[in-house]
C-alpha positions in Angstrom: -28.7 -146.3 -75.7 -31.2 -145.3 -73.0 -31.9 -147.8 -70.2 -35.5 -149.0 -70.4 -35.6 -150.9 -67.1 -33.6 -151.8 -64.0 -33.5 -154.9 -61.9 -32.6 -155.6 -58.3 -32.6 -158.4 -55.7 -34.7 -157.0 -52.7 -35.9 -160.3 -51.2 -39.2 -162.1 -51.8 -41.3 -160.2 -49.2 -40.1 -156.8 -50.4 -40.6 -157.7 -54.1 -44.1 -158.8 -53.4 -44.8 -155.6 -51.3 -43.4 -153.3 -54.0 -45.5 -154.9 -56.7 -48.8 -155.0 -54.7 -48.7 -152.6 -51.7 -46.4 -149.7 -52.4 -48.2 -146.5 -53.2 -47.1 -146.8 -56.8 -48.7 -150.3 -57.0 -52.0 -148.6 -57.3 -51.0 -146.9 -60.6 -51.4 -148.2 -64.1 -49.3 -151.3 -64.9 -46.5 -149.5 -66.6 -45.9 -147.3 -63.5 -45.6 -150.3 -61.0 -42.5 -152.3 -60.0 -42.8 -155.9 -61.3 -42.1 -158.9 -59.0 -40.1 -161.4 -61.1 -40.0 -164.0 -58.4 -37.1 -165.2 -56.3 -36.9 -161.8 -54.6 -36.1 -159.9 -57.8 -37.9 -156.9 -59.1 -37.9 -155.1 -62.5 -38.6 -151.3 -62.6 -39.4 -149.8 -66.0 -38.4 -146.2 -66.8 -42.0 -145.1 -66.1 -42.1 -147.0 -62.8 -38.8 -145.4 -61.8 -40.2 -142.0 -62.4 -43.2 -142.8 -60.2 -41.0 -144.1 -57.4 -38.9 -140.9 -57.6 -42.1 -139.1 -56.5 -42.1 -140.9 -53.2 -40.9 -139.0 -50.1 -37.7 -140.0 -48.3 -39.9 -141.4 -45.4 -41.8 -143.8 -47.7 -40.7 -147.3 -48.5 -39.8 -147.6 -52.2 -37.9 -144.3 -52.2 -35.2 -144.1 -54.9 -31.8 -142.5 -54.6 -29.2 -142.0 -57.3 -25.9 -140.8 -56.1 -22.2 -141.8 -55.8 -23.4 -145.2 -54.4 -25.5 -145.8 -57.6 -29.2 -146.2 -58.2 -30.9 -147.7 -55.1 -34.3 -148.4 -53.7 -34.9 -148.1 -50.0 -37.2 -150.2 -47.8 -37.0 -149.2 -44.2 -33.3 -148.5 -43.3 -32.0 -150.9 -46.0 -31.0 -149.9 -49.5 -30.9 -152.3 -52.5 -28.9 -151.7 -55.6 -30.6 -151.5 -59.0 -28.8 -152.4 -62.2 -29.7 -151.7 -65.8 -31.6 -154.7 -67.3 -30.8 -153.8 -70.9 
């Protein structure tokens, strides 16, 4: 089964910023991270693809390596886990 979305706890301020201010927040709804409240975000497969287009120097940058799938905000990385 293919993962359709990922979730992570990034803190309330970061979740709000990702959903409303990140460069991908200006795209169509299906390409934006979604603020779930309580500091949690949901990232759809399409939103993940859009975030992967960000450069390493941009907040919201995604890495997928031996540490797992993570989203970076400043110098801090937050783990993303499959939601389904």
